[in-house]
C-alpha angles and dihedrals in degrees: 000000000000117000111217129207110283120241089243092054091046091051090052093048092047093052092045097054092044091052091047093051091049089052090062094237096129094050092068109102090214090057091049093050091046092052092048088053090048089054089051090055090047088058095039098048096044106038094121091050091047091052091047091052092049090048090053094047099041108009086240123171111247093239091051090051093048090050097045107028108022111034095053093051095048092045090050092051092054092045092052093046093051094044100037098106093045096046095046100040121114111263123215115232122230092232103144130256100305101041098025108036100025097028095045089221115195143156123236125201107219124182114256092223130241112014130193112216116194114194132208131238101226094069098011096175101041098039091048101042102037091067088044090057091053093046092051091048090050091053100249130146110235143215108194120201111186118202113274091211092070091058101175093048092045091052092048093051091047087057100042103041096065090042096054107022131066101272092203092063108020120048135168124216130185123215143155125216093279093051095048094076097077091040093054092044090068122091116252131178091227139003124205116191132180118189143062130345095243094062090037090064090054091050093046091051092050091047092049091062088067097029087244115170116236142196110209116193104190136151137226141178099313111191134206117215116206112189125198089254093058128111092252097195091051091048091050092049093051095045092047090051091051092050094044097046108095087348089287090297092136128114087221097048123119106267098188139345131238104205124186108245090237092064103021096103092047090050092052090051094048092046089057090051094050093045088055089052092047094051104041112351093274103323112106110237129193120254091256092054096043119111091211121126114273126240108268098243145348093265093060091040091054091046092055093043090051094051091049093049091055099048120118090202125100117261104222099170137022122350091156110144132182111184094183091065096025089236115153116183122224106273130198117201117189131197094031119166129209092254093053121121089247089062095049094091144354105296100210090188144078098285114116115197116197118209118190108228137128116240094262091056089044090057090054093046093049090051090056092059131064115279109276127222090242143007123203119207122197112189140121094213120085090204091060092046092050092048092050092047091048094047100047140053128213141146091259142339138219119197119215087350140061134239092349095115089066091062097046109127117247093006124123119247123201147105138260129224111336091005092063142264136256130043141241142172121100117352089347088066092054089049090052091060096038140079109230101222123193115216125188125180109185119194116259094244094058094086090061093064094040097049091121088072091068126078137304087062120210124193090215087079093057091098089063091064100032116132115225129196099255091165092068100222115160133234112256098032114156133215089261091056093063118108122203119207118220121192121247095243092051091050090050092051091053091053092058109098112254113251107212 
């Protein structure tokens, strides 16, 4: 049985990191760079132990863990070290001659303070430490709460974080649901949570008591849309990979597929082929023999098995289950409808429902559901892609691929609506943990030429502050009269033939 951090130890840690932040220690760029390097050595020195913990928690192949949990963290550390001065430097504001040139207007990124970072179990290294990287770079003090569901990884982080990181500013605590109450009752300057929407509501409610800002990285029922113009084999390969990776236990995984009726049967056939390849190089194994990641626990295994048992769709591939080992084979279910059991919630597993619908109907169906974290569009026609993008909303989108947008350098990652709010990755992560502070320092003589702004007020000075139509638009213009400017580079990009 896991022993969690005692309330007394948590109280001590909480007081310590608050005192350290108030001392100004974490604002020093040298301290931030030092701590980022310490995190690098934590990853570098303990890679074998990290892989072993992930194997124990998820039965994950070492290469898959290196690819999903290790590489991103180490890449992020190096990126933040090399860009730290640039990303945290004061930025002048283009505010015109008076406020900009004379007033020396600028924005400063200042750390919000003590942040609580709550990690997730599905990628328990990456989804815990990537926000930590951003918080360190921003200059925050940090309370880290690894997921208690990935027990081996949690225990390893609880050992390594105090050994490598500055214990006066960065602490790790362990807690289950019952122990989280006192932790969430405390006032933080920021809370960063990765996980499901049910717990997110609890965290948001706790944060609201103190008006604490949050970043909530959630999930949702992210669809893939495969139009009749798509490269069906490519779409099947990408979707199968998304469902196989981590056994589909990914907030960004494909939840279900809208397939044009003209290609739906072909897609089902190619999915079966690519799942065979994923599992055993083309030879279909049983669930017990599969080297795929296991479902995290019996509760989630039983949830998936229950949803599959209630479906009115046709299982065309897979369906092999082994509760003793929590192995759940990739499963394709055709002829699924929107009111099917498999569409009642986010699956977060290796079941792939196929819904026959053209892309126009898919747009409507997506609009009837909460905004997903991602949408995946498979099409060879730019007009179809543009229509889908214009008619839907999601945290992000990959076209003729899956998940790749989340790993795009210097791009924000986050959800919208039910899939979360706030962004991180790169400079967006520093912004998430920072207050963007405007600073203006007008010259002392400025008040002499703006004396008319001070009482007693006189309307005769109104002409000095009048706003005139410098843009020259005319009264009576119609919607059709409006001209939209498009940049040269964007125009050039649109002229390049689409490679489907």
